[in-house]
C-alpha positions as YAML, in Angstrom:
chain: A
units: angstrom
residues:
- id: 1
  name: MET
  ca: [107.37, 119.73, 78.28]
- id: 2
  name: LYS
  ca: [105.51, 116.45, 77.94]
- id: 3
  name: SER
  ca: [101.74, 116.31, 78.13]
- id: 4
  name: LYS
  ca: [100.49, 114.60, 81.28]
- id: 5
  name: VAL
  ca: [98.35, 111.45, 81.20]
- id: 6
  name: TYR
  ca: [96.29, 110.00, 84.04]
- id: 7
  name: ILE
  ca: [96.04, 106.25, 83.53]
- id: 8
  name: GLU
  ca: [92.72, 104.85, 84.75]
- id: 9
  name: THR
  ca: [92.68, 101.27, 86.01]
- id: 10
  name: SER
  ca: [90.98, 99.69, 82.98]
- id: 11
  name: VAL
  ca: [94.04, 100.50, 80.86]
- id: 12
  name: ILE
  ca: [96.33, 98.60, 83.23]
- id: 13
  name: SER
  ca: [93.84, 95.74, 83.36]
- id: 14
  name: TYR
  ca: [93.72, 95.47, 79.56]
- id: 15
  name: LEU
  ca: [97.49, 95.69, 79.40]
- id: 16
  name: THR
  ca: [98.11, 92.77, 81.75]
- id: 17
  name: ALA
  ca: [95.14, 90.47, 81.11]
- id: 18
  name: ARG
  ca: [95.28, 87.26, 79.12]
- id: 19
  name: LEU
  ca: [94.17, 87.82, 75.53]
- id: 20
  name: SER
  ca: [90.39, 87.85, 75.45]
- id: 21
  name: ARG
  ca: [88.35, 85.62, 73.16]
- id: 22
  name: ASP
  ca: [86.03, 88.61, 72.60]
- id: 23
  name: LEU
  ca: [87.35, 90.24, 69.42]
- id: 24
  name: ILE
  ca: [86.57, 93.80, 70.50]
- id: 25
  name: ILE
  ca: [88.23, 93.40, 73.89]
- id: 26
  name: ALA
  ca: [91.18, 91.63, 72.25]
- id: 27
  name: GLY
  ca: [91.51, 94.60, 69.89]
- id: 28
  name: HIS
  ca: [91.47, 97.00, 72.83]
- id: 29
  name: GLN
  ca: [94.13, 94.90, 74.54]
- id: 30
  name: GLN
  ca: [96.34, 95.04, 71.43]
- id: 31
  name: ILE
  ca: [95.91, 98.81, 71.12]
- id: 32
  name: THR
  ca: [96.73, 99.19, 74.81]
- id: 33
  name: GLN
  ca: [99.89, 97.12, 74.43]
- id: 34
  name: GLU
  ca: [100.97, 99.19, 71.41]
- id: 35
  name: TRP
  ca: [100.26, 102.45, 73.26]
- id: 36
  name: TRP
  ca: [102.25, 101.24, 76.27]
- id: 37
  name: GLU
  ca: [105.18, 100.10, 74.13]
- id: 38
  name: PHE
  ca: [105.37, 102.93, 71.62]
- id: 39
  name: ARG
  ca: [103.56, 106.01, 72.97]
- id: 40
  name: ARG
  ca: [103.76, 106.16, 76.76]
- id: 41
  name: LYS
  ca: [107.32, 107.49, 76.68]
- id: 42
  name: ASN
  ca: [105.96, 110.65, 75.02]
- id: 43
  name: PHE
  ca: [103.94, 111.53, 78.10]
- id: 44
  name: GLY
  ca: [104.32, 112.14, 81.79]
- id: 45
  name: LEU
  ca: [102.30, 109.35, 83.40]
- id: 46
  name: TYR
  ca: [100.27, 109.69, 86.60]
- id: 47
  name: ILE
  ca: [97.91, 107.58, 88.67]
- id: 48
  name: SER
  ca: [96.11, 107.92, 92.00]
- id: 49
  name: GLN
  ca: [95.84, 105.74, 95.06]
- id: 50
  name: LEU
  ca: [92.44, 104.70, 93.71]
- id: 51
  name: VAL
  ca: [94.15, 103.14, 90.68]
- id: 52
  name: VAL
  ca: [96.51, 101.27, 92.99]
- id: 53
  name: ASN
  ca: [93.60, 100.07, 95.12]
- id: 54
  name: GLU
  ca: [91.57, 98.90, 92.13]
- id: 55
  name: ALA
  ca: [94.58, 97.23, 90.49]
- id: 56
  name: GLY
  ca: [95.24, 95.33, 93.72]
- id: 57
  name: ARG
  ca: [91.80, 93.69, 93.75]
- id: 58
  name: GLY
  ca: [90.97, 90.21, 92.51]
- id: 59
  name: ASP
  ca: [93.24, 87.32, 91.68]
- id: 60
  name: LYS
  ca: [96.52, 87.66, 93.58]
- id: 61
  name: GLU
  ca: [98.79, 86.82, 90.65]
- id: 62
  name: ALA
  ca: [96.95, 89.15, 88.26]
- id: 63
  name: ALA
  ca: [96.93, 91.92, 90.87]
- id: 64
  name: GLU
  ca: [100.69, 91.58, 91.38]
- id: 65
  name: LYS
  ca: [101.21, 91.89, 87.63]
- id: 66
  name: ARG
  ca: [99.10, 95.05, 87.49]
- id: 67
  name: LEU
  ca: [100.74, 96.58, 90.56]
- id: 68
  name: SER
  ca: [104.23, 95.92, 89.22]
- id: 69
  name: LEU
  ca: [103.47, 98.16, 86.22]
- id: 70
  name: LEU
  ca: [102.31, 100.95, 88.53]
- id: 71
  name: LYS
  ca: [105.20, 101.00, 91.00]
- id: 72
  name: ASP
  ca: [107.20, 103.79, 89.33]
- id: 73
  name: ILE
  ca: [104.29, 106.00, 88.25]
- id: 74
  name: PRO
  ca: [103.79, 109.09, 90.43]
- id: 75
  name: LEU
  ca: [100.65, 109.30, 92.56]
- id: 76
  name: LEU
  ca: [98.38, 112.32, 92.41]
- id: 77
  name: GLN
  ca: [97.08, 113.15, 95.86]
- id: 78
  name: PHE
  ca: [93.49, 113.29, 96.98]
- id: 79
  name: ASN
  ca: [92.46, 116.58, 98.55]
- id: 80
  name: ASP
  ca: [89.29, 118.47, 99.38]
- id: 81
  name: LYS
  ca: [88.99, 119.84, 95.83]
- id: 82
  name: VAL
  ca: [89.12, 116.32, 94.38]
- id: 83
  name: THR
  ca: [86.56, 115.03, 96.86]
- id: 84
  name: ASP
  ca: [84.24, 118.01, 96.37]
- id: 85
  name: PHE
  ca: [84.36, 117.83, 92.57]
- id: 86
  name: ALA
  ca: [83.78, 114.05, 92.52]
- id: 87
  name: GLN
  ca: [80.81, 114.48, 94.86]
- id: 88
  name: LYS
  ca: [79.44, 117.23, 92.62]
- id: 89
  name: ILE
  ca: [79.67, 114.95, 89.56]
- id: 90
  name: VAL
  ca: [77.66, 112.33, 91.43]
- id: 91
  name: SER
  ca: [75.19, 114.70, 93.14]
- id: 92
  name: ASP
  ca: [74.42, 116.32, 89.77]
- id: 93
  name: LYS
  ca: [73.63, 112.79, 88.56]
- id: 94
  name: ILE
  ca: [76.16, 112.91, 85.72]
- id: 95
  name: ILE
  ca: [77.63, 109.66, 87.00]
- id: 96
  name: PRO
  ca: [75.51, 107.33, 89.16]
- id: 97
  name: GLU
  ca: [76.37, 106.89, 92.82]
- id: 98
  name: LYS
  ca: [77.27, 103.24, 92.22]
- id: 99
  name: ALA
  ca: [80.10, 104.52, 89.97]
- id: 100
  name: THR
  ca: [81.51, 107.09, 92.40]
- id: 101
  name: GLU
  ca: [85.03, 105.74, 91.82]
- id: 102
  name: ASP
  ca: [84.71, 106.74, 88.16]
- id: 103
  name: ALA
  ca: [83.85, 110.29, 89.24]
- id: 104
  name: ILE
  ca: [86.91, 110.27, 91.48]
- id: 105
  name: HIS
  ca: [89.18, 109.37, 88.53]
- id: 106
  name: ILE
  ca: [87.78, 112.31, 86.57]
- id: 107
  name: ALA
  ca: [88.12, 114.65, 89.55]
- id: 108
  name: VAL
  ca: [91.72, 113.64, 90.30]
- id: 109
  name: ALA
  ca: [92.81, 114.22, 86.70]
- id: 110
  name: THR
  ca: [90.90, 117.48, 86.45]
- id: 111
  name: VAL
  ca: [91.93, 119.06, 89.75]
- id: 112
  name: HIS
  ca: [95.59, 118.20, 89.10]
- id: 113
  name: LYS
  ca: [95.37, 119.73, 85.61]
- id: 114
  name: ILE
  ca: [96.29, 116.55, 83.78]
- id: 115
  name: ASP
  ca: [96.06, 116.91, 80.01]
- id: 116
  name: TYR
  ca: [94.58, 113.48, 79.24]
- id: 117
  name: LEU
  ca: [92.69, 110.80, 81.15]
- id: 118
  name: ILE
  ca: [92.95, 107.48, 79.32]
- id: 119
  name: THR
  ca: [90.48, 104.71, 79.99]
- id: 120
  name: TRP
  ca: [88.57, 101.85, 78.45]
- id: 121
  name: ASN
  ca: [85.61, 102.59, 80.73]
- id: 122
  name: CYS
  ca: [83.19, 103.83, 78.10]
- id: 123
  name: SER
  ca: [80.14, 103.54, 80.36]
- id: 124
  name: HIS
  ca: [80.93, 106.28, 82.86]
- id: 125
  name: ILE
  ca: [84.18, 107.95, 81.81]
- id: 126
  name: ALA
  ca: [84.94, 107.91, 78.05]
- id: 127
  name: ASN
  ca: [81.30, 108.42, 77.15]
- id: 128
  name: ALA
  ca: [80.57, 111.15, 74.60]
- id: 129
  name: GLU
  ca: [77.23, 112.12, 76.17]
- id: 130
  name: LEU
  ca: [78.70, 112.36, 79.64]
- id: 131
  name: ARG
  ca: [81.80, 114.27, 78.49]
- id: 132
  name: ARG
  ca: [79.66, 117.24, 77.50]
- id: 133
  name: LYS
  ca: [77.92, 117.26, 80.89]
- id: 134
  name: ILE
  ca: [81.22, 116.84, 82.74]
- id: 135
  name: SER
  ca: [82.80, 119.68, 80.75]
- id: 136
  name: LYS
  ca: [79.86, 121.95, 81.49]
- id: 137
  name: LEU
  ca: [80.01, 121.15, 85.21]
- id: 138
  name: GLY
  ca: [83.77, 121.63, 85.21]
- id: 139
  name: ALA
  ca: [83.42, 125.09, 83.71]
- id: 140
  name: GLU
  ca: [80.78, 125.98, 86.30]
- id: 141
  name: CYS
  ca: [83.20, 124.88, 89.04]
- id: 142
  name: GLY
  ca: [86.19, 126.67, 87.49]
- id: 143
  name: TYR
  ca: [87.91, 123.61, 86.02]
- id: 144
  name: GLU
  ca: [89.03, 122.66, 82.56]
- id: 145
  name: ILE
  ca: [88.30, 118.95, 82.27]
- id: 146
  name: SER
  ca: [91.12, 116.66, 81.15]
- id: 147
  name: VAL
  ca: [90.66, 115.27, 77.65]
- id: 148
  name: ILE
  ca: [88.98, 111.94, 78.32]
- id: 149
  name: CYS
  ca: [89.89, 109.34, 75.73]
- id: 150
  name: THR
  ca: [90.89, 105.75, 75.05]
- id: 151
  name: PRO
  ca: [94.47, 104.73, 74.34]
- id: 152
  name: GLU
  ca: [93.45, 104.37, 70.69]
- id: 153
  name: GLU
  ca: [92.60, 108.08, 70.56]
- id: 154
  name: LEU
  ca: [96.02, 108.92, 71.98]
- id: 155
  name: MET
  ca: [98.08, 106.88, 69.48]
- id: 156
  name: GLY
  ca: [99.28, 109.92, 67.56]
- id: 157
  name: GLU
  ca: [99.69, 110.02, 63.82]
...
């Protein structure tokens, strides 16, 4: 059985964006493209309606490009457990209220027992200091947190 991956919106954005002039972002874009081309087939991919909503924002042409990549990826449903856990992440001040959507991504992946959450959001999601706090809170709430990582960390050997 394939491991399951929740794809957070930043991955889709990096995948479809014009090549950045910023060398670090350009490197992340290249890694994302390689992961998409060579590694994604090794996993069961999942998203949420939040990913669809975020991908649909902004420039119409860019949004259409992002949404076209998402059309065949199964949606994980929101439910009371997702909402409650996301609110707990925010109310415990692990993630600031202004980044509630980031807490929702973590909660969706966790509640649905997804193996990996991939993201380039290293401020509020793939953040080593926050991962420890999120894992501790997850254990207190009876959840095993998805492995939160970047596409680079999920490239295999």
